[in-house]
N, C-alpha and C positions, 0 to 999 in steps of 0.2 A: 377526500384527503386534503388536508389544509396545506397552503403554500407558506413558504418562509422567504425572507429576503435573500437575494443572491449573495454570494460570499463578498465580504468587504476585505480590504487589505489587512486591517488589524486582526479581524477574526481569523482570517486565513493563516497569517503568520503565527499567531499565538497557538492556533490549533496544531500547526505542523511542528512548531517549536516544542511543542511539548505536549505537537505531534509528531586419451580420452576415449574412455570406453566404459564398459559396465563395472561392476563393483571391484573387480581385481585391479583395475587401473586407477582407482580412486585413492587419494592419499588420506591417511588417518588424521583426525583432529589434532593429534599430538605433533603433527609436523610443523615445520616453520610457518609462522603466521603469514597471512596474505601479503604480498608486496604491494605497496601503494605507490602511486606516482608522486613525484616530488613537487611541493608547493612552497616556493622560496619565502613566501610571506606568511606561511602558517606559523603561528606563535609556538616555539618549542617549549615554552614555559607552561603550556596547558597541562594540567595534571591528568593526562590520559595516555593510553597506549592500546594496542590491540590485545595485549595480555590482560589489561584491566577490564576490557570489554568482555573477553573470554571468561574471566572470573565472575563478572556480574551476571552474565548470561547463565553460567553453570548454577549459580545460586537459584535462579528462577526455574530452570529446567529440572532441578532436583525434585520438584513437586509432581512431576509426571509419574503416574503409577503404572502405566503400560510399558511395553518394550520400545526402547528408543534406539534407533540406528542414526548416528550422526557422522557426517563426512564432508570434506570438500570434494565437489564434483568438478573435475578438471575439463575445461572445454578445449576444443582443438587449438585455439590461440593461446592456451596456457593460463587464461583467466580461470579463476576458481569461484564456484558458487557454494556458499555454506548451506548444507541441507540436513533437515531432520526427517526421518521416517518413523512414524508411530503406529504400532500394531497392537491389537488386543491380546495381551498375554493370557487371558482366561478363556479365549475362544475354544469352544469344544472341538471344532474342526478348523485349524489354522489354514488348511489348504483351501477351504471354501472361501475364507476371507481374502485370500491371495487372488482369487479369480474375480473378486468384485472391482468395479471401476474405482481407481484411487481418487481421492480428493486431494487437490493441489491448492494451497493456500498462499496468496501473494500479498504481502504487507503493503502499507501505504508509505507516503513520503516521511522520511526520518525514522522509520520503524525497523523492526527486525523480528525474527522468529519468536523471541521471548514474549512479545505482546500477545501471542495466542495461548498463553498458559492456561486461561480459563476454558479453552475449547478443545485442545488436542486430545485429552483422554475421552471425553464425550463423543467426539466425532469419529474417533478410531474404533468405536464399538463394533461396527460391522464391516469396515473396509480400512485399508491402509490410508494414512494421512501423511502427505508430504507438506512441509513448510520450508521455505527457502528465503535467504537474504538476497534481494535483488542485486544484480550487478551494480557496484558503486555504493552499496549501503551494508550496514551491519558488518559482518565478518567476511563478506565476499571481497573479491578483488576490486580495487578502485582505479580503473584505467581512465585515460583521457576520454572525454565525450566531445563530439563535434558541437559547434554552436548553432548549426542548422537544426530547426525543430524536427523535420522529417528524418534527418540522418540520426539525431539523438534517439528518437522513438524506435527507429529501426535497430539500433545497437541494443536497446533493451529487449526488444522482441526476438532478435536473432539469438541473444544469449539464452532466452527461455527455450527456444526450440533446440538449440545445442544441448542444453541441460536435459530436456526430455529425451533426446537422442541417446545421450550418454547413459541415462537410466534405463533405456529400452521400454519406456511407457508407450503403449499403442494409443490408448485413449484416456481421457481424464475428465473428471468434473472440475472445472476451473473456477476458483473463487478469488476475487481480488477486492481489496479494500482501498478506497480513495484513489491515489495514483496507481496502486495495483489493479484497481478496477478499470482504469483507462487503458493500461497496458495489456490486461487480460483480454479486453474487447479488441484491441488492435491485433493481438496474437490470433484470436478466434477468427478475425477476418482473413488473415493470411494463411492459417492452418485449421480450417473448420473441421476437417476430417479427424482431427485429434481431440476435439472438445465435444463431450456428450451432453453437458449442460454448463451454461455460463451463469455464475452467481456474482452479482455486482453489489458491493456493500458500500453505500454512501459514496459512490464513484465520483472522483474528481474529473473535470475537464470535458463534460458532456455539453453543457448549454453554450449557446453563442453569446458573445458579449453584447449587451444591449447598445444600440447606436444612439448617440445623443440627438435629440430632436432639434431641428433648426427653428428659429423664431417664427418663420413663416408657416411652419406646419403645425405649431402648437395650437393655433386657433381653429384648425380644421378638424372638428369633431372631437377635440380633446380639451376637457375643462381643467385638467390637472397640469399645472406648470411644473416641470422638472427643475429642481434647484441645483445649480452648478456647485461642485465642492469648492470651499475656500481655496484661495491661492496657496496657503500654507500646506493644505492637505495634498494639493497636486505637487507642490515642491518636494514634500517628504516622499511621496510615491515615486517621483522622478529620481530622487537620491537613492532609494532603495533598488531601483532598477539597475544600478551599477554594481551591486554587491549580490553575492549569493544569499539565499533566504536565511540560512542559519549562521552567517558570518559573525553575528554578535556573540554566539556562544564561544567561538574560538578566540575572537578579539578580547573577550573578557578574561582570558587566561585562567589563574586560580580562582577567579570569581565565577567561572562558567557553571560549576555544579550548583552553586547557590542561586544563579540565575534561573536555571531550569526548575529548581524547587519553587522559586517565587512565581514563575509564570505558569507552571503546570502542576499546581498542588492537587488538581483533580486526578492525576495519575496515582497519587498516594492513596486516594479514597477508592478509586476503581479496584485496586488490588489490595485493599485493606484487610481482606479475609485471609490473605496469605502472608503479608508483611506488615509489620508495625513500624518499619523504618523507611529510609529513602531508597530502598533497593531498586524500585522501578524508575525512579527519576535518575538514579545513578546510571542504570542501564541505558535510558534515553540519552544522557549526557555523553557516554562513551560511544554510543552509535553515531552521534552527530558532531563530536569534537575531533573526529579523525579527518584525513584529507577529504575535501568536498568534491567527490567524484560524481556520484549519482546526482548529487545536488546541483552540479553544473549541468548535467543532462536535463534535469527537471527545469532549471532556469531557461534552457535553450527552448523548451517546449512551452513555456509560460509567457503570457502577456503580463504587463504590469497589473497589479491588484489580483493576481491569482487566476486569471482566465487562461484557457488553453489557446495557443496560436492555431491549433488545428482541432476545433471543437468535434468531439466524437459524435454528436448528434447528427452531423453532416455525413457520417459514414456508416451508421448502424444499418442503413438499407443494404449494405454490402454483406451483411451476415446472412448465411443460408436461411431461407424461410422456415426450414424444418428445425433449426436449432432453438431449443428452449432457453429462455432468459428469465431469470428472477432478479429483480431489483429491490434490495433492502435499503430502507432509510430509517434513521432515528428521528423520532418526533421532535426532538429538541436540537437537532443538527443545524449547522449553518448551511448545509447543502440543501438546495431546493428540491423537494421531492416531486414537484410538478414535472420535472424533467423526465421522471420515469413514465408518467402518463403520455408525455410527448413521444418517447420512444416506442410505447405500446401503440400509439396512433400511427406513427411512421410504418411500423411492422404489420399493421393491419391484422389479418387472421393468423399471423405467426404466433406461436406460444410465447407470451410475454406476461409475466406477473409483476405486480408492484406491491410490496408489503411494507407497512409502516410499523415499526416497533416502538411502543409507547415508552415514555420516560427514559429515553436513550438519546445520547448526543452522537457526535460524529463517530466515536469509538463505541458503537452499539454492541460489538462482541464482548466488551469489557463492562459496559454499563448494565447490560441485561443478558449476561451469559447463558442463563438457563433457557430463556425464550429464544435467543439467537441459535443456540445449539439445537433446540427442538425444531426450529424452522429449517435449518440447514440439513438436519438429519432427515426430515421428511422429504425434502428435495432430493437428496441422495437416494432415498428409497424408491423413488420414481424412476431412477435410472437402472437399478438392479438390486 
């Protein structure tokens, strides 16, 4: 498996940019939209709203062929998690599908349930599939997040566990993309009895940030001199550290949608078989032009240049040895797939697989959906 350079600031930002009880107690999607915290500096002239996000998402989800259950799942603290449940409407024995371990899909930074549109039908063939908007993202509630990395991570993870309890799911196959992979791993460490198989899709936040070599150590067995970034690069990185990652979208006001189209034209191509317009970039814009709640939580967990303050590679040894893990990477992604080999080495004889999907970038579920769906379906079949 070939390695790729670790994430750089520009590649990471552009990728992200454009990258309570059971059912009776849940509120219907037609209820009043999720209340967001107040951000006094958030430009009111941005052409976005939760209603526009709802409309953009509805246009995407209209392509789902199977049965869709969609609701806000209300947590004990009254935060709400926007949730889809997709089941196979042509199943000969629906009761059999209901007994299968459900697949739970957690999106990455700046994403939402709509980005799984190429996957939901295929993966719900033999089992229920749940997709949710993380707390602070998409249509879910956008509460305040603490500035401490461990506390921000815990708020994300606790909301996932409360979501699971509200739905009454005993066990699940847990799949997370990018930031979702980081949080899915943290969840699996805390609640291993709830996870039958952990699937990490181009997971963010695993590797440790390389330490710069001192001048005295460069000559000791190392013939390659590491070049320090120019001062202007350091200055820009320092400036960005004061802002939320996607602040530029909100600051652009009416120019925001065009900015997303400009920096993420690949999303138009990825979903070109479904839409010949800017539906997907509009969805991305409305997901990220709202109050920056989960974005603040992510910033709290991040070092400058996109590294995690608490690298997950330092904690994967806390996962149960018996828990199967599959790590999927896109061959063209900015995420370094060698981290998967490092995780496999740390886990020793524990079941750990690393799979590279060719001709796929960071969003491999959209770049190569057929192959992605085949691989994930095979993984699910090993569970039950």
